[in-house]
C-alpha positions in Angstrom: 123.9 10.2 146.5 120.2 10.3 147.2 117.9 13.3 146.5 114.6 14.1 148.1 111.6 14.5 145.8 109.9 17.8 146.9 107.8 18.6 143.8 104.1 18.2 144.7 102.9 14.6 144.4 106.0 13.6 142.5 104.8 13.3 139.0 107.6 11.1 137.7 109.7 8.5 139.5 112.1 5.9 138.2 112.1 2.3 139.3 113.5 0.8 142.4 115.3 -2.4 143.5 116.1 -1.9 147.2 118.2 -5.0 147.5 120.9 -3.3 145.5 121.1 -0.2 147.7 121.6 -0.2 151.4 120.3 3.3 151.7 117.6 4.1 154.1 116.3 7.7 154.4 116.2 9.4 157.8 113.3 8.1 159.9 111.6 11.5 160.2 111.7 12.2 156.5 108.4 12.9 154.9 109.4 12.9 151.2 110.2 10.3 148.6 114.0 9.8 148.2 115.6 9.1 144.8 118.9 7.2 144.7 121.8 6.9 142.2 121.3 4.9 139.0 121.0 1.2 139.4 124.0 -0.6 137.8 121.7 -3.0 135.8 118.8 -1.0 134.7 120.4 2.5 134.8 117.2 3.7 136.4 117.2 5.7 139.7 115.5 3.8 142.5 112.9 5.5 144.6 112.3 4.9 148.3 108.6 5.9 148.7 107.5 7.8 151.8 104.5 6.3 153.6 102.6 8.8 155.7 101.1 7.7 159.0 97.6 8.8 158.0 97.7 7.5 154.5 94.2 7.2 153.1 93.2 4.0 151.2 93.2 6.1 147.9 96.8 7.4 148.7 97.9 3.9 149.5 96.5 2.6 146.2 98.4 5.4 144.3 101.7 4.6 146.2 101.3 0.9 145.5 100.6 1.5 141.9 103.7 3.7 141.6 105.8 1.1 143.4 104.5 -1.7 141.2 105.3 0.3 138.1 108.7 1.2 139.4 109.5 -2.5 140.0 108.1 -3.5 136.6 110.2 -0.8 134.9 113.3 -1.8 136.8 112.9 -5.4 135.8 112.3 -4.7 132.2 115.3 -2.5 131.7 117.6 -4.7 133.8 116.7 -7.6 131.6 116.8 -5.6 128.4 120.3 -4.2 129.2 121.6 -7.6 130.1 120.3 -9.0 126.8 121.8 -6.0 124.9 125.3 -6.4 126.4 125.3 -10.1 126.0 124.3 -10.0 122.3 126.6 -7.1 121.7 129.6 -9.0 123.0 128.6 -12.1 120.9 128.3 -9.9 117.8 131.7 -8.3 118.3 133.3 -11.7 119.0 131.8 -13.3 116.0 132.7 -10.4 113.7 136.3 -10.3 115.0 136.6 -14.0 114.7 135.4 -13.9 111.0 138.0 -11.2 110.3 140.8 -13.6 111.1 142.9 -15.2 113.8 143.7 -13.3 117.0 141.5 -10.8 118.8 144.4 -8.2 119.1 145.3 -5.4 116.7 148.8 -5.1 115.4 149.6 -2.6 118.2 148.7 -5.3 120.7 145.5 -3.6 121.8 142.3 -5.5 121.8 140.7 -5.4 118.3 137.5 -3.5 117.9 134.8 -2.9 115.3 134.3 0.4 113.6 131.1 2.5 113.9 129.7 1.2 110.6 130.1 -2.4 111.7 128.5 -1.7 115.1 125.6 0.1 113.3 124.7 -3.3 111.9 124.4 -4.7 115.4 122.3 -1.8 116.6 119.9 -2.0 113.7 119.6 -5.7 114.0 119.0 -5.5 117.8 116.4 -2.8 117.5 114.6 -4.7 114.7 114.6 -7.9 116.6 113.2 -6.2 119.8 110.8 -3.9 118.0 107.7 -5.7 119.2 109.0 -6.0 122.8 109.6 -2.2 122.9 106.2 -1.5 121.4 104.5 -3.6 124.1 106.7 -1.9 126.7 105.7 1.5 125.5 102.0 0.6 125.4 102.2 -0.7 129.0 104.3 2.3 130.1 101.6 4.7 128.9 98.8 2.7 130.3 100.5 2.6 133.7 101.3 6.3 133.7 97.8 7.2 132.7 96.5 5.1 135.7 99.0 6.8 138.0 98.0 10.3 136.7 94.3 9.4 137.1 94.9 8.3 140.7 97.0 11.4 141.4 94.0 13.5 140.3 91.6 11.5 142.5 94.0 12.0 145.5 94.2 15.7 144.8 90.4 16.0 144.7 90.1 14.0 147.8 92.5 16.3 149.7 90.6 19.4 148.4 87.3 17.9 149.7 88.8 17.2 153.1 90.1 20.8 153.4 86.8 22.2 152.4 85.0 20.0 155.0 87.4 21.2 157.6 86.9 24.8 156.6 83.1 24.4 156.7 83.3 22.8 160.2 85.4 25.8 161.5 83.0 28.4 160.0 79.9 26.7 161.3 81.3 26.4 164.9 
């Protein structure tokens, strides 16, 4: 099911695709909610809490997190789809090359051994190396920006508390 995020500002969240899940957190909830893994990306979607008195800086942080989540969701959904499609094509072509029939002598569907599948994994990783490097670069860039904004939000909240404290002591 869904879990609430209760740890501070929520330093890490997975991606979200709300069309897939019909879940809606309780109306009075004041936390982010994390759902079960998405069937395409294998990432856990997040339903972000939007406070009534959200500052422009907090809004910017939340939107950056949401945008990163959607970007990440899309990348891994596409990557996993490509992986499964190419894996099936590889298995089918290797089995076809072995001879007629896609069934073993026992009647079960014929499969490839670990060494044969290692060829596919190596080839897939090599072919997608550049794509993964770009993904990693963008992932770090986005997370740095999120962390930077989290620091700005934390400092802004401290300033507001100090101003409130000063007003109370001067009254």
